[in-house]
C-alpha positions in Angstrom: 0.0 0.0 0.0 2.7 2.5 1.0 6.1 2.9 -0.5 9.1 2.0 1.7 12.4 3.7 0.9 15.6 2.0 2.2 18.6 4.3 2.4 21.9 2.6 3.4 23.5 4.0 6.4 26.7 6.1 5.8 29.6 4.8 7.7 32.7 7.0 7.7 35.6 5.3 9.5 38.9 7.0 8.5 40.5 9.9 6.7 43.6 10.0 4.4 45.2 13.0 6.1 45.1 14.3 9.7 46.3 17.8 9.0 46.9 20.3 6.2 46.1 23.8 4.9 42.8 25.3 3.9 42.9 24.0 0.3 43.4 20.4 1.5 41.8 17.4 -0.3 40.8 14.7 2.2 39.7 11.2 1.3 37.1 9.8 3.7 37.0 6.0 3.9 34.2 3.8 5.1 31.1 2.1 3.6 28.0 3.2 1.8 29.6 6.6 1.0 29.0 7.0 -2.8 26.0 6.8 -5.0 24.1 10.0 -4.6 24.4 13.4 -6.4 24.4 15.4 -3.2 27.6 14.1 -1.5 28.8 16.6 1.1 31.4 16.8 3.8 30.8 18.9 6.9 33.7 20.3 8.9 32.7 21.3 12.5 35.3 23.3 14.4 35.7 23.1 18.1 33.9 26.5 18.5 30.9 25.1 16.7 31.6 26.9 13.4 30.6 24.6 10.4 31.6 24.5 6.7 29.8 22.2 4.2 31.7 21.4 1.0 30.9 19.3 -2.0 32.4 15.8 -2.1 33.4 13.6 -5.1 32.8 9.9 -5.1 35.8 7.7 -5.5 34.0 4.4 -5.0 31.5 2.8 -2.6 34.0 3.0 0.2 35.6 6.4 -0.3 34.8 10.0 -1.2 37.0 13.0 -1.7 36.3 16.2 0.3 37.7 19.5 -1.1 38.3 22.0 1.7 39.3 24.9 -0.5 36.5 27.2 0.8 37.7 26.8 4.5 40.0 29.7 5.3 40.7 29.2 9.0 42.9 27.2 11.3 42.0 24.8 14.1 40.6 21.3 14.7 37.5 20.1 12.9 35.4 17.0 13.0 34.5 15.6 9.6 31.1 14.2 8.8 29.7 13.0 5.5 26.2 13.1 3.8 24.7 11.4 0.8 21.6 13.6 0.7 23.1 17.0 1.7 21.0 17.1 4.8 21.7 14.2 7.1 25.4 13.9 8.2 27.1 11.0 9.9 30.6 10.6 11.2 32.7 10.0 14.3 34.5 12.2 16.8 37.6 10.2 15.7 37.5 11.8 12.2 39.5 15.0 13.1 41.4 17.2 10.8 43.7 20.0 11.9 43.8 23.0 9.6 47.1 24.8 9.7 48.8 27.9 8.2 51.4 25.9 6.3 51.8 22.2 5.5 55.3 22.1 7.1 53.5 22.4 10.4 51.7 19.1 9.9 53.1 16.2 11.9 51.6 13.1 10.5 53.0 9.7 11.6 51.2 7.1 9.4 52.8 3.8 9.9 54.9 1.7 12.3 57.2 -1.1 11.1 56.4 -3.4 14.0 53.6 -3.4 16.6 55.3 -5.6 19.1 58.7 -7.1 20.0 61.2 -7.8 22.6 62.6 -4.9 24.6 65.4 -3.6 24.0 66.0 -5.7 20.8 63.2 -4.4 18.6 63.7 -1.4 16.3 60.5 0.4 15.4 60.5 2.6 12.4 57.9 5.4 12.3 57.0 6.7 8.8 54.9 9.7 7.8 55.3 13.4 6.8 57.1 16.2 8.5 58.5 14.0 11.3 61.8 16.0 11.5 62.1 19.6 12.4 64.8 21.7 10.8 67.0 23.1 13.5 69.8 25.6 12.9 73.0 24.4 14.6 
């Protein structure tokens, strides 16, 4: 008798970058992310200020958020929407907007997750891990 519409739940679980400048491009990974024409990303800063930007689908498990219209610094939580109205995300999806990319400390991988002390060497890789210091 009545029509029933089923809309898959958006599940955003991780982001490609943890920090960058205002023109950053951030990939959001998860499930049920693509498929609609109204893909959006919302950045909510700690002071409550919000910016909504268009998103591009990569595939069902990833979208690309372009933050070029966000001209400020600070921490923001990222949420995604398939309909442009209902946003979903996690407090763990945080992006730090900085004045320059060289300020971004982004460790992304460890060579080992366990080992014997003191015999295990752990290699941390990422971006901007070293600070240039004048002698």
